[in-house]
C-alpha positions as CSV (number, residue, x, y, z in Angstrom):
1,M,23.0,-26.4,-58.8
2,L,23.8,-23.8,-56.1
3,K,24.3,-26.3,-53.6
4,R,27.6,-27.9,-55.3
5,P,29.9,-24.9,-55.2
6,L,29.1,-24.9,-51.5
7,D,29.7,-28.4,-51.2
8,I,33.4,-27.9,-52.6
9,T,34.4,-24.9,-50.8
10,E,33.7,-26.6,-47.3
11,K,35.7,-29.6,-49.0
12,V,38.7,-27.4,-49.7
13,L,38.2,-25.8,-46.0
14,S,38.3,-29.0,-44.4
15,G,41.6,-29.8,-45.9
16,E,40.4,-32.0,-48.6
17,R,41.7,-32.0,-52.2
18,L,39.8,-31.0,-55.4
19,T,39.4,-33.8,-57.8
20,K,39.8,-32.7,-61.9
21,D,36.0,-33.0,-62.4
22,E,35.2,-30.4,-59.5
23,A,38.3,-28.1,-60.7
24,L,36.8,-28.3,-64.2
25,T,33.3,-27.2,-62.9
26,I,34.8,-24.0,-61.4
27,L,36.5,-23.3,-65.3
28,K,33.0,-23.9,-66.8
29,A,30.8,-22.1,-64.4
30,E,28.5,-19.5,-65.3
31,N,26.2,-17.0,-63.7
32,A,24.5,-17.8,-59.9
33,E,26.9,-20.7,-59.8
34,L,30.1,-18.8,-60.7
35,S,29.5,-16.3,-58.4
36,Y,28.9,-19.0,-55.5
37,F,32.7,-20.2,-56.5
38,F,34.1,-16.5,-56.5
39,A,32.6,-16.6,-52.8
40,G,34.3,-19.8,-52.1
41,A,37.3,-18.5,-53.1
42,Q,37.1,-15.5,-51.0
43,R,36.4,-17.8,-48.1
44,I,39.7,-20.0,-48.8
45,R,41.8,-16.6,-49.2
46,E,40.5,-14.9,-46.1
47,K,41.3,-18.2,-44.2
48,F,44.9,-18.8,-45.1
49,H,45.6,-15.1,-46.1
50,A,43.2,-12.8,-43.9
51,A,42.0,-10.0,-46.0
52,K,45.3,-8.6,-47.0
53,V,47.2,-8.5,-50.5
54,S,50.9,-8.2,-51.2
55,L,52.6,-6.5,-54.2
56,C,55.7,-7.5,-56.0
57,A,57.9,-5.6,-58.7
58,I,60.5,-6.5,-60.8
59,I,63.5,-5.1,-62.8
60,N,64.4,-6.4,-66.1
61,A,68.1,-6.6,-65.3
62,K,69.4,-8.1,-68.7
63,S,67.3,-8.2,-71.7
64,G,67.0,-10.3,-75.0
65,I,69.3,-12.7,-77.1
66,C,67.8,-15.7,-75.0
67,P,68.6,-18.8,-76.9
68,E,65.3,-20.6,-75.6
69,N,62.3,-20.7,-78.3
70,C,59.5,-20.2,-75.9
71,A,56.9,-19.4,-78.6
72,F,55.5,-16.4,-76.4
73,C,58.6,-14.6,-75.6
74,A,59.7,-11.5,-77.1
75,Q,63.5,-11.9,-75.7
76,S,63.8,-15.2,-77.7
77,S,66.9,-15.0,-80.3
78,H,64.9,-17.3,-82.7
79,Y,62.2,-14.5,-83.2
80,Q,62.3,-11.0,-84.6
81,T,60.5,-8.8,-82.1
82,D,61.1,-5.0,-80.8
83,A,62.3,-6.2,-77.4
84,P,65.1,-4.3,-76.0
85,V,68.6,-5.7,-75.6
86,F,71.3,-4.9,-73.0
87,P,73.4,-6.7,-70.7
88,L,73.2,-7.1,-67.2
89,K,72.5,-4.1,-65.2
90,T,75.1,-2.9,-62.6
91,V,74.7,-3.4,-58.9
92,E,73.8,0.3,-58.2
93,E,71.2,-0.1,-61.1
94,I,69.7,-3.2,-59.5
95,F,69.8,-1.4,-56.3
96,S,68.0,1.7,-57.5
97,G,65.2,-0.3,-58.7
98,A,64.9,-2.0,-55.3
99,R,64.8,1.1,-53.5
100,S,62.1,2.4,-56.1
101,A,60.0,-0.8,-55.5
102,Q,60.2,-0.2,-52.0
103,Q,58.6,3.2,-52.3
104,A,56.1,2.1,-54.5
105,G,54.9,-0.4,-51.6
106,A,56.3,-3.8,-52.9
107,H,57.4,-6.4,-50.4
108,C,59.1,-8.5,-53.2
109,Y,61.5,-7.2,-55.7
110,G,62.4,-9.7,-58.5
111,I,65.9,-9.2,-60.2
112,V,65.1,-11.1,-63.6
113,T,67.5,-12.0,-66.5
114,S,67.0,-13.3,-69.7
115,G,68.8,-16.3,-71.0
116,T,68.8,-20.0,-70.4
117,S,70.7,-19.3,-66.9
118,I,73.0,-17.1,-65.7
119,S,75.9,-16.7,-68.3
120,T,79.1,-16.2,-66.3
121,E,80.3,-16.3,-62.7
122,D,80.9,-12.5,-63.1
123,E,77.2,-11.9,-63.9
124,L,76.4,-14.3,-60.7
125,N,78.6,-12.2,-58.5
126,T,77.0,-8.7,-59.7
127,V,73.5,-10.3,-58.5
128,L,74.7,-11.6,-55.3
129,Q,76.2,-8.1,-54.5
130,A,72.8,-6.6,-55.4
131,I,71.0,-9.0,-53.2
132,R,73.3,-8.5,-50.1
133,Q,73.1,-4.4,-50.4
134,I,69.4,-4.9,-50.6
135,R,69.1,-7.1,-47.6
136,R,71.5,-4.5,-45.8
137,E,69.7,-1.5,-46.2
138,L,66.1,-1.9,-47.4
139,S,63.0,-3.8,-46.1
140,V,61.8,-5.0,-49.5
141,E,62.7,-8.9,-50.0
142,P,65.1,-9.6,-52.7
143,S,64.1,-12.5,-55.0
144,A,65.9,-13.7,-58.4
145,S,64.9,-14.9,-61.8
146,L,68.0,-16.2,-63.3
147,G,66.7,-19.2,-65.6
148,L,68.0,-22.6,-64.8
149,L,69.6,-23.3,-61.6
150,D,72.2,-25.8,-60.4
151,D,73.1,-26.7,-57.1
152,A,76.1,-24.1,-56.5
153,S,74.1,-21.4,-57.7
154,A,71.1,-22.2,-55.6
155,Q,73.7,-22.6,-52.5
156,A,75.0,-18.9,-53.4
157,L,72.0,-17.3,-54.0
158,A,70.3,-18.3,-50.7
159,A,73.8,-17.5,-48.6
160,A,73.8,-14.2,-50.0
161,G,70.2,-13.6,-48.4
162,C,67.6,-14.4,-51.7
163,V,64.5,-14.7,-50.3
164,T,62.7,-16.0,-53.0
165,Y,63.7,-17.8,-56.3
166,H,61.2,-17.4,-59.1
167,H,61.1,-19.6,-62.1
168,N,57.8,-20.3,-63.8
169,L,57.1,-23.5,-65.5
170,E,54.8,-21.7,-68.0
171,T,52.3,-24.5,-68.7
172,A,51.4,-27.8,-68.3
173,P,53.8,-30.8,-68.6
174,S,51.5,-31.8,-71.4
175,F,51.6,-28.8,-73.5
176,F,55.0,-27.6,-72.6
177,P,56.4,-29.4,-76.1
178,N,54.0,-27.0,-77.8
179,I,55.7,-23.9,-76.4
180,C,59.1,-24.8,-75.9
181,S,61.7,-27.6,-77.5
182,T,65.1,-26.1,-76.5
183,H,64.6,-27.6,-73.1
184,P,63.1,-30.3,-71.2
185,Y,60.3,-29.8,-68.7
186,E,62.3,-31.8,-66.2
187,L,65.0,-28.9,-65.9
188,D,62.6,-26.6,-64.9
189,L,61.2,-29.2,-62.4
190,N,64.6,-29.5,-61.1
191,T,65.4,-26.1,-60.7
192,V,62.3,-25.4,-58.5
193,R,63.5,-28.5,-56.4
194,L,66.8,-26.9,-56.0
195,A,65.9,-23.8,-55.1
196,K,63.6,-25.2,-52.4
197,A,66.6,-27.4,-51.1
198,A,68.8,-24.4,-50.7
199,G,66.3,-22.8,-48.5
200,M,64.7,-20.2,-50.6
201,R,61.0,-19.9,-51.1
202,V,60.2,-20.3,-54.5
203,C,57.6,-18.4,-56.8
204,S,56.4,-20.7,-59.9
205,G,53.6,-20.1,-62.0
206,G,53.0,-19.6,-65.8
207,I,51.0,-18.0,-68.5
208,L,47.4,-18.7,-69.4
209,G,46.1,-18.2,-73.1
210,L,49.1,-19.9,-74.8
211,G,46.3,-22.3,-76.3
212,E,46.1,-24.8,-73.7
213,S,43.0,-26.7,-72.9
214,L,40.9,-26.1,-69.5
215,E,42.2,-29.5,-68.5
216,Q,45.9,-28.4,-68.8
217,R,45.4,-25.2,-66.9
218,I,44.4,-27.6,-64.1
219,E,47.4,-29.8,-64.9
220,L,49.4,-27.2,-64.2
221,A,47.9,-26.0,-61.0
222,E,48.3,-29.6,-59.6
223,T,52.2,-29.6,-60.7
224,L,53.0,-26.7,-58.7
225,R,50.8,-27.9,-55.9
226,D,52.5,-31.2,-55.8
227,L,55.8,-29.3,-56.1
228,E,54.8,-27.8,-53.0
229,V,55.9,-24.1,-54.4
230,D,55.1,-20.9,-51.9
231,S,53.7,-18.6,-54.5
232,V,52.0,-18.6,-58.0
233,P,52.2,-16.0,-60.2
234,L,49.4,-15.9,-63.0
235,N,50.0,-14.3,-66.2
236,F,47.7,-13.9,-69.2
237,L,49.3,-13.9,-72.7
238,T,50.0,-10.7,-74.4
239,P,50.7,-11.5,-77.9
240,V,54.1,-10.0,-78.9
241,E,54.5,-9.4,-83.0
242,G,57.0,-11.6,-84.4
243,T,56.5,-14.5,-82.0
244,P,54.5,-17.7,-83.1
245,L,51.8,-16.7,-80.9
246,E,51.3,-13.3,-82.3
247,N,47.9,-14.2,-83.3
248,C,46.7,-16.2,-80.4
249,P,43.1,-15.1,-79.3
250,P,43.1,-13.8,-75.8
251,I,41.3,-15.4,-73.2
252,S,38.1,-13.5,-71.8
253,P,38.0,-11.5,-68.5
254,M,35.8,-14.0,-67.1
255,D,37.8,-16.9,-68.0
256,C,40.8,-15.1,-66.5
257,L,39.0,-14.7,-63.2
258,R,37.8,-18.6,-63.4
259,A,41.1,-19.7,-63.6
260,I,42.4,-17.5,-60.9
261,A,39.5,-19.0,-58.6
262,M,40.5,-22.5,-59.8
263,F,44.1,-22.0,-58.8
264,R,42.7,-21.1,-55.1
265,F,40.4,-23.9,-54.8
266,I,43.6,-26.3,-55.6
267,L,46.5,-24.1,-53.8
268,P,44.2,-22.9,-50.9
269,D,47.2,-22.0,-48.6
270,R,49.6,-20.9,-51.5
271,S,49.9,-17.1,-52.5
272,I,48.2,-16.6,-55.5
273,R,49.7,-13.0,-57.7
274,V,48.1,-11.7,-60.5
275,C,51.1,-10.6,-63.0
276,G,51.6,-9.8,-66.5
277,G,48.7,-9.5,-68.8
278,R,46.2,-8.4,-66.6
279,E,45.4,-4.9,-68.0
280,Q,44.8,-6.1,-71.6
281,N,42.9,-9.3,-70.7
282,L,40.9,-8.6,-67.4
283,R,40.1,-4.7,-68.5
284,D,37.7,-3.3,-66.4
285,L,37.1,-6.4,-64.3
286,Q,40.7,-6.1,-62.9
287,S,39.8,-5.4,-59.3
288,M,37.6,-8.5,-59.3
289,I,40.9,-10.8,-59.2
290,F,40.7,-10.3,-55.2
291,M,37.1,-11.6,-55.3
292,A,38.0,-14.4,-57.5
293,G,40.7,-15.5,-54.6
294,A,44.5,-13.8,-55.6
295,N,46.2,-12.4,-52.6
296,G,48.7,-10.4,-54.6
297,M,49.6,-8.7,-57.9
298,M,52.2,-7.2,-59.5
299,V,53.0,-3.7,-59.8
300,G,55.1,-1.3,-62.3
301,N,56.3,-2.4,-65.5
302,Y,56.9,-5.9,-66.7
303,L,59.9,-7.2,-68.9
304,T,59.1,-6.0,-72.1
305,V,55.8,-4.7,-71.7
306,H,54.6,-1.4,-69.6
307,G,52.5,-2.1,-66.5
308,R,49.5,0.3,-65.5
309,N,50.3,3.7,-63.6
310,L,50.7,2.8,-59.8
311,E,48.3,5.0,-58.7
312,E,45.7,3.5,-60.6
313,D,46.4,0.4,-58.9
314,R,46.5,2.0,-55.5
315,Q,43.1,3.2,-56.0
316,M,41.9,0.0,-57.4
317,I,43.1,-1.7,-54.1
318,I,41.2,0.9,-51.9
319,D,38.1,0.6,-54.3
320,A,38.1,-3.2,-53.6
321,E,38.6,-2.7,-49.6
322,V,41.7,-4.8,-49.2
323,A,44.6,-3.8,-47.3
324,V,48.1,-4.2,-48.6
325,H,50.5,-6.1,-46.2
326,E,53.0,-3.5,-44.5
327,L,56.7,-4.1,-45.1
């Protein structure tokens, strides 16, 4: 039993791809076998990313009244929630957030807006101005998450100096209709492709614990691998009162770690970051994300949910004996 994880690890380190059955073995592993998979995930992480982790932060730059009906989302206009509603923040407010993110040690700063896509040319110009100022005056790398893209917007973002475009697929193609019916999955895939074609790095992942099967978690990982995204943010559902998933049972801390390890085996050389929901779902096991193969995490607040105290995260990183990439 204990040899199998070692064989699978060596297979990945030699450049071969996991089969679906091998990925499922990771998601079902227990006890000593799971420990061997964690050790393998660390070996893979250290080969491609050394022993360092990177931090990212975001700003909720425009909140609420989104026409999409994503079943998990507090900002959807289809549901009654307590999510804040406000228009796009000013260039000064966005830049101030970037400065704070840099001071917190983040290397990437995401400008996130609600809605299907950026609404007007004025809004896009505000984001572009903020990105230009960040590139001129700070060392933190600007990222944008503005929903679905067209080619012109993608090219404009890249020209302004947007380093990374963030656009989550949310879940596997086969499960997406259970989560969102207001736009087809293909539009999300196309946005990833347009961002890459414009020359930006792409950060794309999803939310685990939406009710998907283990096989569908593997399907999401394989979809991201085939798209050749650069970074994969893994979120864990924090149920929001008023949404269709408000009573969705959480996944266990160990299942979160199994999923992180599986993503590391399937995407060995990609950056894997643990983001929203880690506090509620991983609880006392948060520091194990690095042992499971993650090489980054989000710090600070999320879109509509408060994150953990920055000093606690800094101490966790120190206690886990991992170094943070310098800006």
